[in-house]
C-alpha positions as CSV (number, residue, x, y, z in Angstrom):
1,M,-58.5,86.1,-20.6
2,L,-60.3,88.8,-22.6
3,E,-58.1,88.0,-25.6
4,K,-59.1,84.3,-25.4
5,W,-62.8,85.3,-25.3
6,F,-62.4,87.4,-28.4
7,D,-60.6,84.5,-30.1
8,G,-63.5,82.2,-29.1
9,A,-66.0,84.8,-30.5
10,S,-64.1,84.7,-33.8
11,Y,-64.2,80.9,-33.9
12,L,-67.9,80.9,-33.0
13,V,-68.9,83.2,-35.8
14,S,-66.5,82.1,-38.6
15,D,-65.1,78.6,-37.8
16,D,-66.5,75.1,-37.4
17,L,-66.2,75.3,-33.6
18,I,-70.0,75.5,-33.0
19,S,-70.9,72.1,-31.5
20,Y,-70.2,72.9,-27.8
21,H,-72.2,76.1,-27.9
22,S,-75.1,74.4,-29.7
23,F,-75.1,71.4,-27.4
24,F,-74.6,73.2,-24.1
25,T,-77.0,76.1,-24.8
26,T,-79.7,73.7,-26.0
27,I,-79.4,71.7,-22.8
28,F,-79.6,75.0,-20.8
29,A,-82.9,75.7,-22.6
30,E,-84.2,72.2,-21.8
31,L,-83.4,72.7,-18.2
32,A,-85.4,75.9,-18.2
33,F,-88.2,74.1,-20.0
34,I,-88.5,71.2,-17.5
35,W,-88.6,73.6,-14.6
36,A,-90.9,76.1,-16.3
37,F,-93.6,73.5,-17.1
38,G,-93.2,71.3,-14.0
39,I,-92.0,68.1,-15.8
40,E,-92.3,65.2,-13.3
41,G,-88.8,64.2,-12.2
42,A,-87.3,67.6,-13.1
43,M,-84.5,67.3,-10.5
44,T,-83.4,63.9,-11.8
45,Y,-83.5,65.1,-15.4
46,T,-81.5,68.1,-14.4
47,W,-78.7,66.0,-12.9
48,L,-78.7,63.7,-16.0
49,L,-78.4,66.7,-18.4
50,V,-75.7,68.2,-16.2
51,G,-74.0,64.9,-16.4
52,A,-74.1,65.2,-20.2
53,L,-72.4,68.5,-20.0
54,A,-69.8,67.2,-17.6
55,N,-69.2,64.2,-19.9
56,V,-68.3,66.4,-22.8
57,L,-66.0,68.7,-20.9
58,I,-64.2,66.0,-18.9
59,I,-63.6,63.7,-21.9
60,A,-62.5,66.7,-24.0
61,A,-60.1,67.8,-21.3
62,L,-58.6,64.3,-20.9
63,K,-58.3,63.6,-24.6
64,G,-56.5,66.9,-25.1
65,S,-54.2,66.4,-22.2
66,I,-50.7,64.9,-22.1
67,I,-52.0,61.7,-20.5
68,C,-53.8,60.9,-23.8
69,N,-50.9,60.9,-26.2
70,R,-51.5,57.5,-27.6
71,D,-54.2,56.1,-29.8
72,V,-55.1,53.5,-27.2
73,G,-55.8,56.1,-24.6
74,S,-58.0,58.0,-27.1
75,I,-59.9,54.8,-27.9
76,I,-60.6,54.1,-24.2
77,L,-61.8,57.6,-23.5
78,S,-64.1,57.5,-26.6
79,A,-65.6,54.3,-25.3
80,I,-66.1,55.8,-21.9
81,Y,-67.7,58.9,-23.5
82,V,-70.2,56.8,-25.4
83,A,-70.9,54.5,-22.4
84,I,-71.6,57.4,-20.1
85,F,-74.0,58.9,-22.7
86,M,-75.8,55.6,-23.1
87,G,-76.0,55.2,-19.3
88,L,-77.5,58.7,-19.0
89,I,-80.1,58.1,-21.7
90,I,-81.1,54.7,-20.2
91,C,-81.5,56.3,-16.8
92,A,-83.7,59.1,-18.4
93,C,-85.8,56.5,-20.3
94,I,-86.3,54.5,-17.1
95,M,-88.2,57.5,-15.7
96,D,-90.1,58.1,-19.0
97,V,-89.2,56.7,-22.4
98,L,-90.5,59.6,-24.5
99,T,-89.2,62.4,-22.3
100,G,-85.8,60.7,-21.9
101,I,-85.4,60.2,-25.6
102,L,-86.5,63.8,-26.4
103,L,-84.2,65.4,-23.8
104,F,-81.1,63.8,-25.3
105,A,-82.2,63.6,-29.0
106,I,-83.0,67.3,-29.3
107,P,-79.5,68.6,-28.3
108,F,-77.7,66.1,-30.5
109,A,-80.1,66.7,-33.4
110,W,-79.8,70.5,-33.1
111,T,-76.0,70.3,-32.8
112,G,-75.8,68.1,-35.8
113,F,-77.9,70.6,-37.8
114,T,-75.8,73.6,-36.8
115,V,-72.6,71.8,-37.6
116,W,-74.1,70.9,-41.0
117,I,-75.2,74.4,-41.7
118,R,-71.8,75.8,-40.5
119,G,-70.1,73.5,-43.0
120,F,-72.0,75.2,-45.8
121,Q,-71.4,78.7,-44.4
122,D,-67.7,78.2,-44.3
123,S,-67.0,76.1,-47.3
124,V,-66.4,76.6,-51.0
125,F,-67.2,73.3,-52.8
126,A,-65.0,72.2,-55.7
127,M,-66.0,69.8,-58.5
128,G,-67.1,66.3,-57.6
129,F,-70.0,66.9,-55.2
130,A,-73.7,66.1,-55.8
131,K,-75.8,68.8,-57.4
132,W,-77.8,69.4,-54.3
133,V,-74.7,70.3,-52.4
134,Y,-74.0,73.2,-54.8
135,K,-77.6,74.3,-54.6
136,V,-77.7,74.4,-50.8
137,A,-74.3,76.1,-50.7
138,N,-75.3,78.8,-53.2
139,F,-78.5,79.4,-51.3
140,I,-76.8,79.7,-47.9
141,H,-74.1,82.0,-49.3
142,K,-76.7,84.6,-50.4
143,P,-76.1,87.6,-48.0
144,V,-79.6,87.7,-46.5
145,V,-79.7,83.9,-46.1
146,M,-76.2,83.8,-44.6
147,L,-77.2,86.5,-42.0
148,I,-80.4,84.6,-41.1
149,S,-78.6,81.3,-40.9
150,Q,-76.0,82.8,-38.6
151,F,-78.7,84.2,-36.4
152,V,-80.5,80.8,-36.2
153,V,-77.3,78.8,-35.6
154,L,-75.9,81.1,-32.9
155,L,-79.0,82.5,-31.1
156,A,-82.0,80.1,-31.5
157,P,-81.2,78.1,-28.3
158,V,-80.4,81.3,-26.4
159,I,-83.8,82.7,-27.4
160,A,-85.4,79.3,-26.4
161,L,-83.6,79.6,-23.0
162,A,-84.9,83.2,-22.6
163,W,-88.5,82.1,-23.5
164,F,-88.6,79.1,-21.2
165,G,-86.8,81.0,-18.4
166,A,-89.5,83.7,-18.6
167,C,-92.1,81.0,-17.9
168,T,-90.4,80.0,-14.6
169,D,-90.9,81.6,-11.2
170,M,-87.3,82.9,-11.1
171,A,-86.7,86.4,-10.1
172,L,-86.9,88.9,-13.0
173,W,-83.2,89.7,-12.8
174,L,-82.3,86.0,-13.3
175,K,-84.7,85.7,-16.2
176,I,-82.7,88.5,-17.9
177,L,-79.3,87.5,-16.7
178,L,-79.3,83.8,-17.7
179,P,-79.8,84.2,-21.5
180,I,-77.2,87.0,-21.5
181,L,-74.7,84.7,-19.7
182,A,-75.5,81.9,-22.1
183,A,-74.8,84.1,-25.1
184,M,-71.6,85.4,-23.5
185,L,-70.4,81.8,-22.8
186,G,-70.7,80.9,-26.5
187,P,-67.1,82.1,-27.2
188,V,-65.9,80.3,-24.1
189,W,-67.3,77.0,-25.4
190,A,-65.8,77.7,-28.9
191,Y,-62.4,78.4,-27.3
192,I,-62.6,75.2,-25.2
193,E,-63.6,73.2,-28.3
194,D,-60.6,74.4,-30.1
195,S,-58.0,74.3,-27.3
196,W,-58.8,71.1,-25.5
197,A,-59.3,68.0,-27.6
198,T,-60.0,70.0,-30.8
199,Q,-63.0,67.7,-31.5
200,S,-66.7,68.3,-31.8
201,I,-69.1,66.5,-29.5
202,F,-69.5,63.9,-32.2
203,E,-65.8,63.5,-32.9
204,L,-65.1,62.8,-29.2
205,A,-66.9,59.5,-29.7
206,Y,-64.6,58.2,-32.5
207,E,-61.8,60.4,-33.5
208,L,-58.2,59.6,-32.3
209,N,-55.8,62.3,-31.1
């Protein structure tokens, strides 16, 4: 088990297996936010966001299992994955359109950003790309910028979780424990992303097994 955790830690820091950590930890931070600031309908939003987490994990498990060894099965599961997310978003918007959109847009947007940044962190670009690609890559590969970008990609949602958690009325030990657990779970999410369907949260929607 410990060996798998260290494998996941290696993936999280140096591979493209960042999407589950970014998505899940951002949702954890959102859960802390809606409870810290007394958002109306917090319990309903909590279940909807937990549903988003479950959707990713269940579909990833099914797409990576032996029962999904044909393209048709992967297509069906991808359709179910998208339909569930659409249903969750619609339910959230029925309660409040702006809140519903933000609660789901932020995790997807942040995850897309981290995946994009990780692509530049990990890649060496050959000839044929646009000039701006080389400029961004050269900038990110500067040692100080690389260190800062790694810090942002890996820890920004954990810090947000700690900040919003501190604003709740939870016991102090929980306020300390939850962000620590969120950080420690990062390698677990990376390992799951690699060993289940081997697809990011975006690829689960369209990529075949």
